[in-house]
Steps between C-alpha positions, in 0.01 A plus 500: 500500500512878522193522280312245708576696817374819341179328396451366855550843653261652247239232577541561872457874459203446273345258750551748782342779296204283402465379859509856625237604249280205593548577869418864444193403300390259772553770762296746298222248440480332837621759748435838344229385261195591709646839591597581140161386377334728754716793384425432136130479567518823698652674197226403258209424732310766692267420785229694678411379850139403562391541860305215660156552642533550873291268713163610637444564870156375608312538826370191682184497284670538161461877461789656307694743719802543270506415130722556200354650186675514164655835413699620198860616532652721229838369377741678266737308267767768433656314205166517315444872559625719210744752644340796325153405629600444863415857619160483332426159654610624843274804468196285410562264791549791739170652391301184564686393814516855638873466552808704414596460131875536561494225761319267259739589217794404720331168574414398145848584364692290751733237356293213627291231340183608682404755765185560700333832418190474719389204707153370575309785340124546480321329205391833347858628494626176345233517229596857412869409466419196285300717264810718443685198348838637604801312356706315760229532764334178610314361799539219748236377741561520873291447810375793702404442864150609593317498833123491432396612849740794522609569857349179640765308699768712334760458774448123498512461122778755446573576136713404200731727299518578129705185439227293671731445795352490849600804703289489816265274694393162366614605153855512641479203738370263231670661201681181394167316481305779333739636237531204259778457242580748222461401133658642181420591142811436285541603136797493255668821376755586232844653559340844529267387777198510268237229537527243219166513316475125441658408833308271732453647847515271801258544787591360841181546704518628857390279787227662713542531876315299760175627653473568872183443701474698824320453829381860464125527442415796277166558673648489850786723384245751370310494830822574689614776267159666506518519878856634495389777264219588741740501796745733328227756432302462822799518733728721293761227548857488372471134405320172562570128466277193506560125470243222473628147562354150511608383849475133408753515214695826512361606160478878459156592365567874481786739572481873439652832600430866459650692332544273199562540125386390155748242363389589146674834554725431796712812453203734544485444876874562529470825308212602727665409832866541408581157646502136393385396848142481371604184313591325826259271682462623861293190583825302502767768531347773717613490861295653783449457873197270534348631820225300668455240225829362637324413827392176337860377539511592870162338568597178322827471692332581831224241459731227372759552775226516764592841642148625435148362444194658349356558851826627653444835673706813446442841655578784261577830668576663164874434483788271591838620626784309330863575588401847613292570188125549527326328207137604463184335381314707240239542775701703748255442786530123457247222444501372857451128566491292180519141389761423235221478243400854594864609484495382137162660431615832643845473338649588837878544466588459872319164505720371218813639665411284801475187280833573326677551832374162621616336176846658505699639209629168367157338477341814356761520224460128433131548417572812295730290282259204492234728353745594223589855597855612422522259205365478147176313446635359173220641284573463128533873432821703469601760755372346823637663815573325830401786729698595809487285812685504830764234562526597865265711708522683828207553737362803312537337156329185629212711631447692175550185290200344677266751335682542167708813551865486393517218245442561130290247310353468151131463411559151357657389830192630682263311270697175528510527881123550523448207261689280748234574762220442249626161374587331827856621556673434165733764356454478122718631221291749300496482121343674201580258214275195491647333191713544188359356177596474135296641212290182483410525868726219618620556857877546518515590868225483764528676834400310812441653846811498719495492880810677633448397862239438768495826697268386775262215574156490338342538845692818585426639152130432561508679837675803353247504214213512750666791680535681168134428426410668829699808389262535204190407699560704816827690466682755290436309178121550495515694175634188329191298591318343203135410565447125494870409508739410779792738456832502687756776485712763665535871445833680501605863536871575479693823506735566210866509613727789407818417303721635780308339786176568683154523346302757307228638726239513223578211265347156541444171322155351559459130433274200540586134461226239515326198351154354442305288562663399830369142489617439141734782390489578128692827494756695696495874432772740607456870433704804600446870439802729513454832676121541480409868544124508450222589739452133592817489710814289474439198724490155344151446643372817332680473167612144424219307671222626270726445198555137606124455531434645156764283334431176688122519469509543122756220463305255717185553296700473177645169622144387575565472874155537649429691823369312800236650726658337805839650420426817700611523862224509761711734711495780243223757500350528152349795319272462200619699199225733371399528135683800354447439127340802335599739777743789470831493684376746763181298555704182546730674748195613699355147511829345616585770755321338794561135405870476591595432138747690283450603138742494209408666170617340177461667160316813398138578432183630659354173629614177663475219243628217719637433846731255678388326720148463363198620695394264779846352564601482868841659565704592812496857634757721335473321166525702180221512243633577151254688282557508124391830348402555139229594257203274436594238238268461201207262551486184290367580155555874533661644182872572541770607256789258437832666595822465298733248669753446220856541621411401856607197704242236594477638852450862387253399229294302753490795740395743226222273372376412849468869583219531243338166582651290220680166513819402319557187291878484470670324208877459526729694733702818495364832369152550353519538119132476404155484655144416407264687524700802383558802725199729515246225433195518730418164662300384806688498833618150580598428139822319410778680312741272313856635526798348317838530672846446354849531653 
């Protein structure tokens, strides 16, 4: 009996032990198994991350604005570097990489499986390191972001960092779509961390990012940026901004600012200016007092509420007294008796004060909000500002609000508001991304136009548009007139406020906001010039109006919008532009002196090669004739020497070849690596030079 009891106890203990062991085994296998497996693999498997190829950013026509090219990254495997050779290896790497040898030695002797030594290096540097055949030094392939057009649309595109992560602009906003998924190269090692010679490496490929197609048109963007460059030089300006928008959809066709930067070397501008503010996009984040372009809001509210009609009369004595404050018109002697259309043409502040007083503060603020001021437009770019708008206004604030002094708005708000007049009263949400697609071109997301609200009726929008057309035909916007096109728009000149209150006496923002053609609007263009200090003055009519004309005219012809002879107003006196081609600048100035036309000189050289408008075109008095100076280009067939364009971008190569009368046949994209005929070859002017480009 005693023996049987002992056996039973022993069996029970044995069963409990076995059960415990089985339970422990089950726990290890089922619960901790995956974790333990991962740890075991980590001990004898090494992995090197493989970066995915970041998605391409295209313009609306398929031109590559941001691409990712393969680049080698130098990786050190410390366990495979002989201790006694580490200083020598570090010295060799330092020599090629032009880095500090001690810093590299510290890197390659770390107790890690793998460390980066140099990331995304140039191909020549990688080749030189490979030829050294240094033990424990290997390479992995990564993607390097490249912007083929340099500064073009830099503040819209933004840039990506060394880890291919979006840091600014669209690169940041759409980073999750663009960046893709990282892959790995895994290989087995022994207990010393050395790669097993016969081991089978495992490659987990990265997944590339999605491609983004923009509404931005590279040609239109170039037109805009060319004009901004001219403005900065001609007017000695502190900055400039321009936006081109399709008023029927809200699509942004171009958006640019000056100063800007090259996203291929985004730190260079910071080192030059000492500030990262150059990376920001003032077109959506820069606040300024709008000035007279804001009168569109007052006019719309006044017409819709019936407090004023186009033929309503107002006598301007040169000022209005509001709550004891005398608020002047820019014309201190006054304009006398005017219709409301003439009040708009003359940009008469007292006339708009009268309309705002009849509307009242509540109604005026209602229309300000309806036009989208004081709120974000919702554009798909990071960093949009809301501006500063009154919630309540007294008599003086109401008066100054009527002509755009006091509130702070953004350029994109201005463009969207003008588009509402152009498209029949619809406030649209602006956007720059048309679609997101995979690597096969399949559409993942497609953007559709979005109407935020109906600001005003189509009839009122039409009436305001006709008033704005009269501003260009007969008023202060004459310099924005484009021969053969019906153009509507409004100039603006605003003082720059001081941080502590009041205004600088000598700092202004000149602007113009308009659209064309009036009967079927294709584009809205907003342009502002910050603190122009040139000999052409600082008023919007003098500075921004001609810039609008230059931009809009080129875009309309590019879009194949044809001029109409009947588009000119019969009320406007016309002057025929003389033929200035072949003349010197002084001869051209003499010919234009008595015609009532202004001259603007573009470029350098002894003779005028071209002019805008062309000879024979009828233009209003006060219009500006732009003459393009230069040397005589080679005649067709004349022998010319082929210049060296290797190492240049497509744009720079085209300019260099065109300067000597040659044409470019581009193959690929990126930087020119070869050309045919070779540099120095003599060929007839007009010949084609084949240039191969690679990222």
